[in-house]
C-alpha positions in Angstrom: -33.9 43.1 97.2 -30.9 45.0 98.7 -28.6 42.4 97.0 -30.3 43.0 93.7 -29.8 46.7 94.0 -26.2 46.3 94.9 -25.5 43.9 92.0 -27.2 46.4 89.6 -25.1 49.3 90.9 -21.9 47.4 90.6 -22.9 46.3 87.1 -23.6 50.0 86.0 -20.3 51.2 87.7 -18.3 48.5 85.9 -19.9 49.3 82.6 -19.2 53.0 83.0 -15.6 52.3 84.0 -14.9 50.3 80.8 -15.6 53.5 78.8 -12.9 55.4 80.8 -10.3 52.8 80.1 -10.6 52.9 76.4 -7.9 54.9 74.6 -9.1 57.6 72.3 -7.3 60.2 70.2 -8.5 63.0 72.5 -6.2 61.7 75.2 -3.2 61.9 72.9 -1.3 64.9 71.6 -1.7 65.4 67.7 1.3 64.3 65.6 1.1 67.5 63.5 1.5 70.9 64.9 3.0 69.8 68.2 6.4 70.6 69.3 8.1 67.4 70.4 11.1 67.7 72.6 13.7 64.8 72.6 13.7 62.9 75.9 15.7 59.7 75.0 17.9 58.5 72.3 19.0 54.8 72.1 17.6 54.2 75.5 19.5 57.0 77.2 17.9 59.9 78.8 19.4 63.0 77.2 17.1 65.9 78.0 18.7 67.0 81.3 22.3 66.6 79.9 21.5 68.7 76.8 19.8 71.4 78.6 23.0 72.4 80.3 24.7 72.6 76.9 23.4 74.0 73.7 19.8 72.9 74.0 17.6 70.0 73.6 16.5 68.8 70.1 13.0 69.3 69.0 10.8 68.1 66.1 7.7 69.6 64.6 5.7 67.9 61.9 3.4 70.0 59.7 0.2 69.1 57.9 1.8 70.1 54.6 4.3 67.3 54.9 7.2 69.3 56.1 9.2 68.7 59.3 11.8 70.7 61.1 13.2 71.6 64.5 16.4 72.3 66.4 19.2 69.7 66.6 21.0 70.9 69.6 23.1 73.5 67.7 21.6 73.8 64.2 18.1 74.1 62.8 17.0 71.4 60.4 14.1 70.4 58.2 12.8 68.5 55.2 9.8 66.7 53.9 8.2 63.5 55.4 5.7 60.9 54.1 3.4 59.0 56.5 1.5 55.7 55.7 -1.2 55.3 56.7 -2.1 58.9 56.6 -4.4 58.4 59.5 -2.6 58.3 62.9 -3.2 55.2 65.0 -3.0 55.8 68.7 -2.3 52.3 69.8 1.0 51.0 71.4 1.3 47.9 69.0 0.1 49.6 65.8 2.9 51.9 64.7 2.4 54.0 61.6 5.0 54.1 58.8 7.0 57.2 58.4 9.7 58.3 56.2 11.9 61.4 56.9 13.1 62.6 53.3 16.3 64.3 52.7 17.3 66.7 55.6 18.9 70.1 55.4 20.3 72.0 58.3 22.1 75.3 59.1 25.9 75.0 59.4 26.5 76.9 62.6 29.8 76.2 64.3 29.4 73.8 67.2 32.2 73.0 69.6 31.0 69.3 69.9 28.5 68.3 67.2 28.8 64.5 67.8 25.4 64.3 69.4 23.7 66.3 66.9 25.2 64.3 64.1 24.0 61.0 65.8 20.6 62.6 66.3 20.2 63.6 62.6 21.6 60.2 61.4 19.0 58.3 63.6 16.1 60.6 62.6 17.0 59.9 59.0 16.8 56.1 59.5 13.4 56.2 61.3 10.7 54.1 59.6 7.8 53.9 62.0 6.2 55.7 65.0 3.5 55.5 67.6 2.0 58.1 70.0 0.9 57.3 73.5 -0.5 60.2 75.5 2.1 63.0 75.3 4.9 60.7 74.0 6.1 60.2 70.5 8.0 56.9 69.9 10.2 56.6 66.7 11.5 53.2 65.6 14.1 51.8 63.2 13.2 48.3 62.1 11.1 47.7 65.2 13.7 49.0 67.7 12.9 52.0 69.7 15.5 54.8 68.9 13.9 58.2 69.9 11.4 59.2 72.5 9.9 62.7 72.4 7.6 64.4 74.8 5.1 67.1 73.7 6.0 70.6 74.9 
């Protein structure tokens, strides 16, 4: 009888635990209306280097289809299109995204090479995925930009 109770208790715990391992959108930051802060570009950690200089690039996507942020020296923005329109919160199921023509302010920056590379990379992004508080942006399947929710 004790063995039966133990087996049943283990079965109940195992079933309950399965629910906690399932990924759900409530465990992820929303794509829209979240300020995303650049953490990595082309596999290189950049956040700590850039904080000491002008500042760390950000990205905000709005529900009206506009995007914008700070590039490290200049502000930027534009329109984006996303397919499918419903965000998939799965590692291997990236959604398609297209950042349209970008505009930016023209503030004088002593060294704008990083910002230029960031804008060029963002312009070429074609897919994304979200895992927890991280936004991953890809170019032809290759991870290019990693943002963390602020």
